[in-house]
GUVEXGU-887819 format. One record per atom (N, C-alpha, C): x, z, y; residue in three letters. Coordinates in steps of 0.2 Angstrom, whole numbers, plus 5000, padded with zeros to 4 digits. Each point is the difference from the previous one (the first is absolute). Layout:
XZYALA
...
END
This chain:
591553945202UNK
500550045003UNK
500449965004UNK
500249944998UNK
500449955004UNK
499749985006UNK
499349985000UNK
499749985005UNK
499950065006UNK
500050064997UNK
499950065005UNK
500750005003UNK
500550004997UNK
500750005003UNK
500149945005UNK
499749944998UNK
500149955005UNK
499650015006UNK
499450034999UNK
499650015006UNK
500350065004UNK
500350054997UNK
500350055003UNK
500649985004UNK
500449964997UNK
500749985003UNK
499949935004UNK
499449985001UNK
499949945004UNK
500349944996UNK
499949994994UNK
500249944996UNK
500750014998UNK
500350064999UNK
500750014997UNK
500450035006UNK
499850005006UNK
500450035005UNK
499750065003UNK
500450055002UNK
499750065004UNK
499749985006UNK
499450025001UNK
499649995007UNK
500450055005UNK
499849985006UNK
500350045006UNK
499850074999UNK
499350014999UNK
499850074999UNK
500350044995UNK
500149974994UNK
500450034994UNK
500750025002UNK
500349955004UNK
500750015002UNK
500050065005UNK
499650015004UNK
500050055005UNK
499950074996UNK
499550004995UNK
499950064997UNK
500650024996UNK
500349954997UNK
500650014996UNK
500650035004UNK
500149975006UNK
500550035005UNK
499850075002UNK
499450015001UNK
499850075002UNK
500150054995UNK
499849984994UNK
500150054994UNK
500850014999UNK
500449955001UNK
500750014999UNK
500350045005UNK
499849995006UNK
500250055006UNK
499850074999UNK
499450014997UNK
499750074998UNK
500550034995UNK
500149964995UNK
500450034994UNK
500750025003UNK
500349955004UNK
500750025003UNK
500050065004UNK
499550015004UNK
500050065005UNK
499950064996UNK
499650004995UNK
499850064996UNK
500550024995UNK
500449944997UNK
500550014995UNK
500750025003UNK
500149995006UNK
500650025003UNK
500250074999UNK
499650055002UNK
500250074999UNK
500150024993UNK
499649974995UNK
500150014993UNK
500649974997UNK
500149945002UNK
500649964998UNK
500750035003UNK
500050025006UNK
500650035003UNK
500250074997UNK
499550044998UNK
500150064997UNK
500349994993UNK
499849944997UNK
500249994993UNK
500749974999UNK
500249975006UNK
500749974999UNK
500550045003UNK
499850065003UNK
500550045004UNK
500350054994UNK
500650015000UNK
500350044995UNK
499850075001UNK
500150054995UNK
500249984993UNK
499449974996UNK
500349964995UNK
499549974996UNK
499950034993UNK
499450004997UNK
499950024993UNK
499549964997UNK
500050004994UNK
499649954996UNK
499350025001UNK
499850075001UNK
499350025001UNK
499849985007UNK
500450015005UNK
499849985006UNK
499949925001UNK
500449964997UNK
500049935000UNK
499349984997UNK
499850034994UNK
499449994997UNK
499450015004UNK
500050065003UNK
499550025005UNK
499949955006UNK
500649985002UNK
499949955006UNK
499749944998UNK
500249974994UNK
499749944997UNK
499350014999UNK
499850064997UNK
499350014999UNK
499650005007UNK
500350045005UNK
499750005006UNK
499949935003UNK
500549965000UNK
499949935003UNK
499549964996UNK
499950014994UNK
499549974996UNK
499350025002UNK
499950075001UNK
499450025002UNK
499949975007UNK
500550005005UNK
499949985006UNK
499849925000UNK
500349964996UNK
499849934999UNK
499349994998UNK
499850054995UNK
499349994998UNK
499550025006UNK
500250055003UNK
499650025006UNK
499949955005UNK
500649965002UNK
499949955004UNK
499649944998UNK
500149994993UNK
499649944997UNK
499250015000UNK
499850065000UNK
499350025000UNK
499750025007UNK
500550005005UNK
499850035006UNK
499449965004UNK
500049944999UNK
499549965003UNK
499350004997UNK
500050004993UNK
499450004997UNK
499750074999UNK
500550054998UNK
499850074999UNK
500450045004UNK
499950015007UNK
500550035004UNK
500050084999UNK
499450034998UNK
500050074998UNK
500450014994UNK
499949964995UNK
500550014994UNK
500749995001UNK
500249965005UNK
500750005002UNK
500250065003UNK
499650035004UNK
500150075003UNK
500150054995UNK
499650004995UNK
500050054995UNK
500749994996UNK
500249944999UNK
500649994996UNK
500650025004UNK
500049995007UNK
500550035004UNK
500150075000UNK
499450045000UNK
500050075000UNK
500350034993UNK
499749974995UNK
500350024993UNK
500749985000UNK
500349945003UNK
500749985000UNK
500450065003UNK
499750045004UNK
500550055003UNK
500250054995UNK
499750004994UNK
500250054994UNK
500649974997UNK
500149935001UNK
500749974997UNK
500550015006UNK
499849985006UNK
500550005005UNK
499750035007UNK
500350055002UNK
499850035007UNK
500049955005UNK
500449945000UNK
500049965006UNK
499349955000UNK
499650014995UNK
499349975001UNK
499650035006UNK
500350065003UNK
499750025005UNK
499949955006UNK
500549965001UNK
500049955005UNK
499549944999UNK
499949994993UNK
499549954999UNK
499350025000UNK
499950074999UNK
499350025000UNK
499649995007UNK
500350015006UNK
499649985006UNK
499949935001UNK
500449964997UNK
499949925001UNK
499449984995UNK
500050024994UNK
499549984996UNK
499350045002UNK
500150065003UNK
499450035002UNK
499649965006UNK
500549985004UNK
499749965006UNK
499749944998UNK
500349964995UNK
499749944997UNK
499450014996UNK
499950064997UNK
499450024997UNK
499450005005UNK
500250035005UNK
499550015006UNK
499849935003UNK
500549965001UNK
499949945003UNK
499749944996UNK
500150014993UNK
499749954996UNK
499450024996UNK
499850064999UNK
499550024997UNK
499349995004UNK
499549974996UNK
499449995004UNK
499650075001UNK
500150044995UNK
499650075001UNK
500550065000UNK
499850055002UNK
500450065000UNK
500050044993UNK
499449994996UNK
499950044994UNK
500650004995UNK
500349954998UNK
500550004995UNK
500650045003UNK
500249995006UNK
500650045002UNK
499850075001UNK
499450025002UNK
499850075000UNK
500150034993UNK
499749974995UNK
500050024993UNK
500850014998UNK
500449955002UNK
500750004998UNK
500350065003UNK
499950015006UNK
500350065003UNK
499850074998UNK
499450004998UNK
499750074997UNK
500350014993UNK
500149944996UNK
500350014994UNK
500750015000UNK
500449975005UNK
500750025000UNK
500150075002UNK
499650025005UNK
500050075002UNK
499950054995UNK
499449994996UNK
499950054995UNK
500549994994UNK
500249944998UNK
500550004995UNK
500750035002UNK
500249995006UNK
500650035003UNK
500050075000UNK
499450035002UNK
499950075000UNK
500150034993UNK
499749974995UNK
500050024993UNK
500750004997UNK
500349945002UNK
500749994997UNK
500550055003UNK
500050015006UNK
500550045004UNK
499950074999UNK
499450035001UNK
499850074999UNK
499950024993UNK
499749954996UNK
499850024993UNK
500649994995UNK
500249945000UNK
500549984995UNK
500750015001UNK
500249985006UNK
500750015002UNK
500150075003UNK
499550035002UNK
500150075003UNK
500450005006UNK
499949955004UNK
500350005007UNK
499650055005UNK
500450025005UNK
499750055004UNK
499549975005UNK
499750055004UNK
499549985005UNK
500449955005UNK
500650025002UNK
500349965005UNK
500149934998UNK
500249994994UNK
500149934997UNK
499449965000UNK
499450044998UNK
499449975000UNK
499849985007UNK
500150045005UNK
499849995006UNK
500449945003UNK
500649994998UNK
500549955003UNK
499749934997UNK
499950004993UNK
499749944997UNK
499349985003UNK
499650055001UNK
499349985003UNK
500149975007UNK
500550035004UNK
500149975006UNK
500249935000UNK
500549994995UNK
500249935000UNK
499449954998UNK
499650024995UNK
499449964999UNK
499649995006UNK
499950055004UNK
499650005006UNK
500349955005UNK
500650015002UNK
500349975006UNK
500349934997UNK
500249994994UNK
500349944998UNK
499549964996UNK
499450034998UNK
499549964997UNK
499449995004UNK
499750065001UNK
499349995003UNK
500049985007UNK
500550025004UNK
500049985007UNK
500249935001UNK
500549974996UNK
500149925001UNK
499449964997UNK
499650034995UNK
499449974998UNK
499549995005UNK
499950065004UNK
499550005005UNK
500249955006UNK
500750005001UNK
500249955005UNK
499849934998UNK
500249984994UNK
499849944997UNK
499349985000UNK
499650064999UNK
499349995000UNK
499749985007UNK
500350045005UNK
499849985007UNK
500249935002UNK
500649984998UNK
500249935001UNK
499549954997UNK
499850014994UNK
499549964997UNK
499450005004UNK
499750065002UNK
499450005004UNK
500149975007UNK
500650005003UNK
500149975006UNK
500049924999UNK
500349984995UNK
499949934998UNK
499349974999UNK
499650044997UNK
499349994999UNK
499750005006UNK
500150045005UNK
499750005006UNK
500249945004UNK
500649985000UNK
500249935003UNK
499649954997UNK
499949994994UNK
499749954996UNK
499250005002UNK
499750075001UNK
499350005002UNK
499949985007UNK
500550015004UNK
500049985007UNK
500049935001UNK
500449974995UNK
500149925000UNK
499349974998UNK
499850034995UNK
499349984997UNK
499550005005UNK
500050065003UNK
499550015006UNK
500049955005UNK
500649985002UNK
500149955005UNK
499849934998UNK
500149994993UNK
499849934998UNK
499350004999UNK
499750064998UNK
499250005000UNK
499749985006UNK
500350035006UNK
499749995006UNK
500149935002UNK
500649974999UNK
500149935001UNK
499549964996UNK
499950014994UNK
499549964996UNK
499350015003UNK
499850065002UNK
499450015003UNK
499949965006UNK
500550005005UNK
500049965006UNK
499949934998UNK
500449974995UNK
500049934998UNK
499349994998UNK
499750044996UNK
499349994997UNK
499550005005UNK
500150055005UNK
499549995006UNK
500049945004UNK
500749985001UNK
500049935004UNK
499849954995UNK
500150004994UNK
499749944996UNK
499350004999UNK
499750065000UNK
499250015000UNK
499749975007UNK
500450025005UNK
499749975007UNK
500149925000UNK
500549984997UNK
500149935000UNK
499549964996UNK
499950034994UNK
499549974996UNK
499350005002UNK
499950065003UNK
499350005003UNK
499949965006UNK
500549995004UNK
500049955005UNK
499949934998UNK
500449984994UNK
499949944997UNK
499249994998UNK
499850054997UNK
499350004997UNK
499549995006UNK
500150035006UNK
499650005005UNK
500049935003UNK
500649975001UNK
500149935002UNK
499649954995UNK
500150014994UNK
499749964995UNK
499250005001UNK
499850075000UNK
499250005001UNK
499849975006UNK
500350015006UNK
499849975006UNK
500049924999UNK
500549974997UNK
500049934999UNK
499449984995UNK
499950044995UNK
499449984996UNK
499450015004UNK
499950055004UNK
499450015003UNK
499849955006UNK
500649985003UNK
499949965006UNK
500149924998UNK
500649994998UNK
500149934999UNK
499649974994UNK
499950044994UNK
499749984995UNK
499249995001UNK
499750045005UNK
499449985002UNK
499949945004UNK
500549995005UNK
499949945004UNK
500249944996UNK
500450004995UNK
500249944996UNK
499449984996UNK
499650064997UNK
499449984996UNK
499549975004UNK
499950025007UNK
499549975004UNK
500249925002UNK
500749995001UNK
500249945001UNK
499949954994UNK
500150034994UNK
499949964994UNK
499349984999UNK
499550055003UNK
499349994999UNK
499849955005UNK
500350005006UNK
499849945005UNK
500249934997UNK
500650004997UNK
500349944997UNK
499649974995UNK
499750054996UNK
499649984994UNK
499349975003UNK
499850035005UNK
499449985003UNK
500149935003UNK
500549985003UNK
500249945002UNK
500049954994UNK
500350024995UNK
500149964994UNK
499449974997UNK
499550045000UNK
499349984997UNK
499549985005UNK
500349995007UNK
499549985005UNK
499849924999UNK
499449995000UNK
499749934999UNK
500249955005UNK
500150025006UNK
500149955006UNK
500749995001UNK
500550034996UNK
500749995001UNK
500249944995UNK
500549965003UNK
500249944996UNK
500550034995UNK
500149954995UNK
500450024994UNK
500750035002UNK
500349965005UNK
500750025002UNK
500050075003UNK
499550025004UNK
500050075003UNK
499850054995UNK
499649984995UNK
499850044995UNK
500750024996UNK
500449954998UNK
500650014997UNK
500550055003UNK
500049995007UNK
500450045004UNK
499850075000UNK
499350015000UNK
499750075000UNK
500250034993UNK
500049964994UNK
500150024994UNK
500850034999UNK
500449955003UNK
500750025001UNK
500150075004UNK
499650005005UNK
500150065004UNK
499850064996UNK
499450004997UNK
499850054996UNK
500550024994UNK
500349954997UNK
500550014995UNK
500650045003UNK
500249975006UNK
500650035003UNK
499950085002UNK
499450015002UNK
499850075002UNK
500050044994UNK
499749984994UNK
500050034994UNK
500750024997UNK
500549955001UNK
500750014998UNK
500350055005UNK
499950005006UNK
500250055005UNK
499850074998UNK
499350004998UNK
499850074998UNK
500350024994UNK
500149964995UNK
500450024994UNK
500750035002UNK
500449965004UNK
500650025002UNK
500050075004UNK
499550005004UNK
499950075004UNK
499950054995UNK
499649994994UNK
499950054995UNK
500750024997UNK
500449954998UNK
500650014997UNK
500550055005UNK
500049985006UNK
500450045005UNK
499750075000UNK
499350015000UNK
499850075000UNK
500150034994UNK
500049974995UNK
500250034993UNK
500850035001UNK
500449965003UNK
500750035001UNK
500050065005UNK
499650005005UNK
500150055005UNK
499650064997UNK
499550004996UNK
499650064998UNK
500450044996UNK
499950065001UNK
500350064995UNK
499550014995UNK
500249994994UNK
499550014994UNK
499750075000UNK
499450015000UNK
499650065001UNK
500050035006UNK
500349975006UNK
500050025006UNK
499350015003UNK
500050045005UNK
499450025004UNK
499849945005UNK
499449995001UNK
499849945004UNK
500150035007UNK
500049955005UNK
500050015007UNK
499350035002UNK
500150045005UNK
499350035003UNK
500049985007UNK
500249945002UNK
500049985006UNK
499349985002UNK
499750035005UNK
499349985002UNK
499849935001UNK
499549984998UNK
499849935002UNK
499750005007UNK
500149945004UNK
499849995007UNK
499349975001UNK
499749994995UNK
499349975000UNK
499550034996UNK
499450005001UNK
499550034996UNK
499849954995UNK
499650034995UNK
499849964994UNK
499649945003UNK
499550025005UNK
499649945002UNK
500449955003UNK
500550015004UNK
500549955003UNK
500449964995UNK
500250044994UNK
500349974995UNK
499549954996UNK
499450014999UNK
499549964997UNK
499949945005UNK
499950015006UNK
499949955005UNK
500649955000UNK
500650025000UNK
500649964999UNK
500049954994UNK
499850044994UNK
499949964994UNK
499549955000UNK
499450015003UNK
499549965001UNK
500249945004UNK
500350015006UNK
500349955004UNK
500449954996UNK
500450034996UNK
500549964996UNK
499649954995UNK
499450014999UNK
499649964995UNK
499750044994UNK
500250064999UNK
499750044995UNK
499350015000UNK
499650004995UNK
499350025000UNK
499950074999UNK
500150045005UNK
500150084999UNK
499450035004UNK
499750054997UNK
499550045003UNK
500150075000UNK
499950045005UNK
500150075001UNK
499450045000UNK
499950054996UNK
499450045000UNK
500350075000UNK
499950035006UNK
500350075001UNK
499450055003UNK
499950054997UNK
499650055003UNK
500250035007UNK
499550025004UNK
500250025007UNK
500650065000UNK
499950054995UNK
500450055000UNK
500749984997UNK
500149944997UNK
500649984998UNK
500649995005UNK
499749995006UNK
500549995006UNK
500350065002UNK
499750064999UNK
500350065003UNK
500450034994UNK
500649985000UNK
500450024994UNK
500750035003UNK
500350054997UNK
500750025002UNK
500549945000UNK
500550015004UNK
500549945000UNK
500349984994UNK
500250054996UNK
500349994994UNK
499549964995UNK
499450025000UNK
499549974995UNK
499949935003UNK
499949995006UNK
499949935003UNK
500649964998UNK
500650025001UNK
500649964998UNK
500049984993UNK
499850054996UNK
500049994992UNK
499549944999UNK
499450015003UNK
499449954999UNK
500249935002UNK
500350005006UNK
500349945003UNK
500549964995UNK
500450044997UNK
500549984995UNK
499749974994UNK
499550044997UNK
499649974994UNK
499749935002UNK
499650005005UNK
499749945002UNK
500549945001UNK
500550015004UNK
500549955001UNK
500349984993UNK
500250044996UNK
500349984994UNK
499549964996UNK
499450024999UNK
499549974996UNK
499849935003UNK
500049995007UNK
499949935003UNK
500649964999UNK
500650025000UNK
500649964999UNK
499949984993UNK
499950044995UNK
500049984993UNK
499449954999UNK
499450015003UNK
499549955000UNK
500149935003UNK
500450005005UNK
500249945003UNK
500549964996UNK
500450044997UNK
500549974996UNK
499849974993UNK
499650044997UNK
499849994993UNK
499349984999UNK
499650005005UNK
499349984999UNK
499849965007UNK
500349955001UNK
499849965006UNK
499349975000UNK
499750015006UNK
499349985000UNK
499550044998UNK
500250064996UNK
499550044997UNK
499750055006UNK
499450024999UNK
499750055005UNK
500250064999UNK
500250045005UNK
500250075000UNK
499650055003UNK
499850054997UNK
499650055003UNK
500450075001UNK
500050025006UNK
500450065002UNK
499550065001UNK
500050054997UNK
499550065001UNK
500450065001UNK
499750045005UNK
500350065002UNK
499450055000UNK
500050054996UNK
499450055000UNK
500250075000UNK
499850045004UNK
500250074999UNK
499550044996UNK
500250044996UNK
499650044995UNK
500350075001UNK
499750045004UNK
500250075000UNK
500750015004UNK
500550034996UNK
500750005003UNK
500449954997UNK
499749944998UNK
500549954997UNK
499749935003UNK
500549965001UNK
499849935002UNK
500249954995UNK
499549964998UNK
500149954994UNK
500149935004UNK
500649974998UNK
500249935002UNK
500049964994UNK
499649945001UNK
500049954994UNK
500049935003UNK
500549964997UNK
500049935002UNK
499949964993UNK
499549965000UNK
499849964994UNK
500049935002UNK
500449964996UNK
500049935001UNK
499749964994UNK
499649955001UNK
499849964995UNK
500549964997UNK
499949974994UNK
500549954998UNK
500149945004UNK
500649975000UNK
500149945005UNK
499649944997UNK
499749975005UNK
499549944998UNK
500449954996UNK
500649985002UNK
500449954997UNK
500550034995UNK
500050064999UNK
500650034996UNK
500550025004UNK
500550044998UNK
500650025004UNK
500449945002UNK
500350005005UNK
500549955002UNK
500650014996UNK
500449954999UNK
500650004996UNK
500550045004UNK
500450044997UNK
500550045003UNK
500350054996UNK
500450045002UNK
500350064996UNK
499550054998UNK
500150034994UNK
499550054998UNK
500150065004UNK
499550055000UNK
500050065003UNK
500550054996UNK
500450045004UNK
500450054997UNK
499750075001UNK
499550005004UNK
499650075000UNK
500450055004UNK
500549985003UNK
500450055004UNK
499650035006UNK
499649955003UNK
499650025006UNK
499550054998UNK
499650004995UNK
499650054997UNK
500350064998UNK
500650004998UNK
500450064998UNK
500150045006UNK
500349965005UNK
500150045007UNK
499450025003UNK
499449964999UNK
499450035003UNK
499850064997UNK
500050004993UNK
499850064996UNK
500450065002UNK
500749995002UNK
500450065002UNK
499850025007UNK
499849955004UNK
499850025007UNK
499350044999UNK
499649984996UNK
499350044999UNK
500250074997UNK
500450004996UNK
500250074997UNK
500350045005UNK
500449985004UNK
500350045005UNK
499550035005UNK
499449965001UNK
499550025004UNK
499550044997UNK
500150024993UNK
499650054997UNK
499449964996UNK
500049935000UNK
499549974997UNK
500249974993UNK
499549954998UNK
500249974993UNK
499849925001UNK
500349964997UNK
499949935000UNK
499849974993UNK
499549955000UNK
499849974994UNK
500049925002UNK
500449964996UNK
500049935002UNK
500049964993UNK
499649955000UNK
500049964994UNK
499549945000UNK
500049964995UNK
499649945000UNK
499350024998UNK
499549965003UNK
499350014998UNK
499849964994UNK
499450014997UNK
499849964995UNK
499849935002UNK
499849995006UNK
499949935002UNK
500649965002UNK
500650034999UNK
500649965002UNK
500250025007UNK
499750045004UNK
500250035006UNK
500550055000UNK
500150045005UNK
500550055000UNK
499750055005UNK
500250074998UNK
499750055005UNK
500650055001UNK
500150035006UNK
500450055002UNK
499650055003UNK
500050064997UNK
499650065002UNK
500450065001UNK
500050035005UNK
500450065002UNK
499550065002UNK
500150064998UNK
499750065003UNK
500550045003UNK
499850025007UNK
500550045004UNK
499650065003UNK
500450064999UNK
499750065003UNK
500049995008UNK
499450025003UNK
500050005007UNK
500450065003UNK
500050064996UNK
500350065002UNK
500550014994UNK
500650005001UNK
500550014994UNK
500750015003UNK
500549994995UNK
500750015002UNK
500249955004UNK
500550015005UNK
500349965004UNK
500449954996UNK
500049945002UNK
500449954996UNK
500750015001UNK
500449994995UNK
500750015000UNK
500449965004UNK
500550025004UNK
500349965004UNK
500549954997UNK
500249955003UNK
500449954997UNK
500750024998UNK
500250065001UNK
500650034998UNK
499950024992UNK
499450004998UNK
499950014993UNK
499850074998UNK
499850024994UNK
499850064998UNK
500650055001UNK
499850065002UNK
500550055002UNK
500350034993UNK
499749994995UNK
500350024993UNK
500349954996UNK
500149945004UNK
500449954996UNK
500650024997UNK
500149994994UNK
500750024997UNK
500649965003UNK
500550045001UNK
500649975003UNK
500349954995UNK
500349955003UNK
500349944996UNK
500850025001UNK
500349984994UNK
500750014999UNK
500349935002UNK
500650005003UNK
500349945002UNK
500249974993UNK
499749944999UNK
500149964993UNK
500749985000UNK
500449995005UNK
500749984999UNK
500550054999UNK
499750064999UNK
500550064999UNK
499950034993UNK
500550004996UNK
499950024993UNK
500050075000UNK
499650034995UNK
499950074999UNK
500650034997UNK
500250065002UNK
500650034998UNK
499950064996UNK
500450024995UNK
499950064996UNK
500150065005UNK
499650054998UNK
500150065004UNK
500750034999UNK
500250045005UNK
500750035000UNK
499950064994UNK
500549994996UNK
500050054994UNK
499549994995UNK
499749945000UNK
499549994995UNK
500249954995UNK
499649954999UNK
500149954994UNK
500649965002UNK
500550004995UNK
500649965001UNK
500049944995UNK
499449994997UNK
500049944996UNK
499949935003UNK
499950005007UNK
499949945003UNK
499349995002UNK
499550044997UNK
499349985001UNK
499950025007UNK
499649965003UNK
499850015007UNK
499450055001UNK
500050045005UNK
499450045001UNK
499749985007UNK
499450015001UNK
499649985006UNK
500450035006UNK
500049975005UNK
500350035006UNK
499650065003UNK
500350055002UNK
499650065003UNK
499749985006UNK
499450035001UNK
499650005007UNK
500450055004UNK
499950005007UNK
500350055004UNK
499850074999UNK
499450014998UNK
499850074998UNK
500450034994UNK
500149964995UNK
500450024994UNK
500750015002UNK
500349955004UNK
500750015002UNK
500150065004UNK
499550025005UNK
500050065004UNK
500050064995UNK
499650004995UNK
500050064995UNK
500650004997UNK
500349954998UNK
500750004996UNK
500550025005UNK
500049995006UNK
500550025005UNK
499950075001UNK
499450035001UNK
499950075001UNK
500250044993UNK
499949974994UNK
500250044994UNK
500850005000UNK
500349945002UNK
500750005000UNK
500350055005UNK
499750005006UNK
500350055005UNK
499950074997UNK
499450024997UNK
499950064997UNK
500550024995UNK
500249954996UNK
500450024994UNK
500750015003UNK
500249965005UNK
500750015004UNK
500050075003UNK
499550025003UNK
500050075003UNK
500150054994UNK
499649994995UNK
500150054994UNK
500750004997UNK
500349944999UNK
500649994998UNK
500550045004UNK
500049995007UNK
500450035004UNK
500050075000UNK
499450035000UNK
499950075000UNK
500350034993UNK
499949964995UNK
500250024993UNK
500850005000UNK
500349955003UNK
500749995000UNK
500350065004UNK
499750025006UNK
500350055004UNK
499850074997UNK
499450014998UNK
499750074999UNK
500150024993UNK
500049954995UNK
500050024993UNK
500750034998UNK
500549975002UNK
500750034998UNK
500050075003UNK
499850015006UNK
500050075003UNK
499650054996UNK
499349974999UNK
499650054996UNK
500250014993UNK
500349954996UNK
500350014994UNK
500650055000UNK
500449995005UNK
500650055000UNK
499750075002UNK
499550015004UNK
499850065001UNK
499750034993UNK
499649964997UNK
499750034993UNK
500650014995UNK
500549965000UNK
500550014996UNK
500450065001UNK
500150015007UNK
500350075002UNK
499650064998UNK
499349995001UNK
499650064999UNK
500050014992UNK
500149954996UNK
500150014993UNK
500750034998UNK
500549975003UNK
500750034999UNK
500150075002UNK
499850015006UNK
500250065004UNK
499850064996UNK
499450014997UNK
499850064997UNK
500450014993UNK
500249944997UNK
500350004994UNK
500850025001UNK
500349975005UNK
500750025002UNK
500150075002UNK
499550035004UNK
500150065003UNK
499750064997UNK
499749994994UNK
499750054997UNK
500550054997UNK
500050065002UNK
500550064998UNK
500749995003UNK
500149965005UNK
500749995002UNK
500050015008UNK
499550035003UNK
500050015007UNK
500350075002UNK
500550005004UNK
500350065002UNK
499950005008UNK
499750055003UNK
499850005007UNK
500650035004UNK
500049995006UNK
500650025005UNK
500150085000UNK
499450035000UNK
500150085000UNK
500350034994UNK
499849974994UNK
500350034994UNK
500749984999UNK
500249945003UNK
500749985000UNK
500450045004UNK
499850025006UNK
500350045005UNK
500150074997UNK
499550034996UNK
500050074997UNK
500550004995UNK
500349954997UNK
500450004994UNK
500750025002UNK
500350054997UNK
500750035001UNK
500549974995UNK
500649985003UNK
500549984995UNK
500250064996UNK
500149994994UNK
500250064995UNK
499550034996UNK
499449985002UNK
499450034997UNK
499949964993UNK
499950054995UNK
499949974993UNK
499449955000UNK
500049954997UNK
499549955000UNK
499350024998UNK
500050054995UNK
499450034998UNK
499750045005UNK
500350025005UNK
499850055005UNK
499749965006UNK
500249935000UNK
499849965006UNK
499249995000UNK
499750025005UNK
499250005001UNK
499849935003UNK
499549974997UNK
499749945003UNK
500449944998UNK
500450004995UNK
500449954997UNK
499549954996UNK
500049945002UNK
499549954996UNK
500150004993UNK
499549994996UNK
500050004992UNK
500449944997UNK
500149955004UNK
500449944998UNK
500449975006UNK
500549974998UNK
500449975005UNK
500049925000UNK
500249975005UNK
500149925000UNK
500649984996UNK
499949934999UNK
500649974997UNK
500650005005UNK
500650014997UNK
500649995004UNK
500149945003UNK
500150005007UNK
500049935003UNK
500649964998UNK
500049945001UNK
500549954998UNK
500650025004UNK
500650014997UNK
500650015003UNK
500250085001UNK
499550044998UNK
500150075001UNK
500450024994UNK
500750025001UNK
500450024995UNK
500150084998UNK
499750045005UNK
500150074999UNK
499650024994UNK
500350044995UNK
499650034995UNK
499850065001UNK
499550024997UNK
499750075001UNK
499550015006UNK
499849945003UNK
499650005006UNK
499349984998UNK
499550035004UNK
499349984999UNK
499849975006UNK
499549955000UNK
499749975006UNK
499350015000UNK
499750015006UNK
499350015001UNK
499849965007UNK
499449995001UNK
499849975006UNK
499550045004UNK
500049995006UNK
499650035005UNK
499349975000UNK
499849954996UNK
499449975000UNK
499949945004UNK
500649975003UNK
499949945004UNK
499649954997UNK
499649975004UNK
499549944998UNK
500349945002UNK
500049954996UNK
499749994994UNK
500550004994UNK
500650005001UNK
500549994995UNK
500250074997UNK
499950055003UNK
500250074997UNK
500850004999UNK
500449985004UNK
500750004999UNK
500350075000UNK
500650014996UNK
500350064999UNK
500250035007UNK
499850065002UNK
500150035006UNK
500650065000UNK
499950044995UNK
500450064999UNK
500449994994UNK
500650035000UNK
500550004995UNK
500250074999UNK
499950034994UNK
500250074998UNK
500550004994UNK
500650025001UNK
500550004995UNK
500150074997UNK
500150014994UNK
500050064996UNK
500750004996UNK
500350064999UNK
500650014996UNK
499950074997UNK
500050004993UNK
499950064996UNK
499350035002UNK
499549965001UNK
499350025001UNK
499950035007UNK
500549995005UNK
499950035006UNK
500049945005UNK
499750015006UNK
499949955005UNK
500750005004UNK
500449945000UNK
500650005003UNK
500049965007UNK
499549965000UNK
499949965007UNK
499349975000UNK
499849995006UNK
499449975002UNK
500149955006UNK
499749955000UNK
500049955006UNK
499549955000UNK
499849985006UNK
499549945001UNK
500449944999UNK
499849954996UNK
500349944999UNK
499649945003UNK
499450015003UNK
499649955002UNK
499750025007UNK
500149975005UNK
499850025007UNK
499349975001UNK
END
């Protein structure tokens, strides 16, 4: 318990949020307690009145204390407090508004209003025997002092949620734009890395191959052979550094570049042969007539395989075969084991073959690469001659959006308040949240404007028949009545009369209505003396 209080009060001191809440609750108590307290201190005083005032203030204090956590309960306490002190009427709209503003759902308040209306009806009409006019007055108070402020508070809450949804929508769009820019940047980095690997890596491997050939040349003196070895080692080191740079530039799992090669497979093989590689090309005649995308993919496979052979199997014979079988082209690059073993240098990371496999996959084919039983290596690819178009360098269209890693996820508005982060919303989800918030605001506004009018109309339709039953005296019957007529001889006289209006001091008078809607106020006054009509008059125009 002590640790809870320490956390709650920031290590023994009230936090700013707690101070603001305490100040707000104090202001709420002062505003709502002022009418109750003023009536209690105004003379004349009595012990009973003082006790009722104290009890009313205690009920008000309890209502303020629970108004944040249970706002509907605070509203019910304020309504019930009106049984102790009529000045609770000033507090009911305040707590009703707060209930609408602070409640997440409308169901608890709706149940509370129905229960209060039903309980008030039973209490006033059944137990206390109050008239229909008193019931109508109290029901109107509940409607306009309770329901209407609650609807206004509900509308304000929905409006706040709309603002929050709009802010989230804007943030989602910003995140989407940042994600798109980040994807473009990373794809460009991957494209640059791939181009460096394809061009510089291949050229450096050929340079290393030439240096290795010089290093083992028989007619070269020892000094030049040592220089050639140093050149080969330097090229190998440069190749490794290039590989590290490419690793930094590449996007993990990113798509390979689809930039077309500028030379044919035959030209590529000729260049490697001129560099000193023992490479042979065997291609069927129909293998030259290939679509551009297949030709580019085949060129890529051969180039990567020759680069690896020059780097890891210097001096080994390499066979390049291209053969077309139906609607597929088979590309195979096989190198024998190196005669003197592999040159010393950094080990293979396999990233080139991974990128090559991705390129082949994008072209709709498959790649198989691995060592042979005799110690050589084989790279084999099967490419469809007629198939899907290779994906552009911008990456697959269905690539999932990336969230800005530097931006922390935020809890949704009105959601988890425990501090646990939720994944940021996508623009589509934020757009749906915004539409739902707008729809709720429109509904709340219509309810705030239309519900009180509708409920007042229903209330009047319920009250009017009860109040006017047997009390309506029409204009013609009133005009036909003659002063001095015995009451028993008056025709058309209603079977019951209305309650005497407040302030009417004339005894022996009866009051009737002409049926005015919706309040059915007294319209006619008939006064009798000794059983005879002595006066008649209209008292409500």
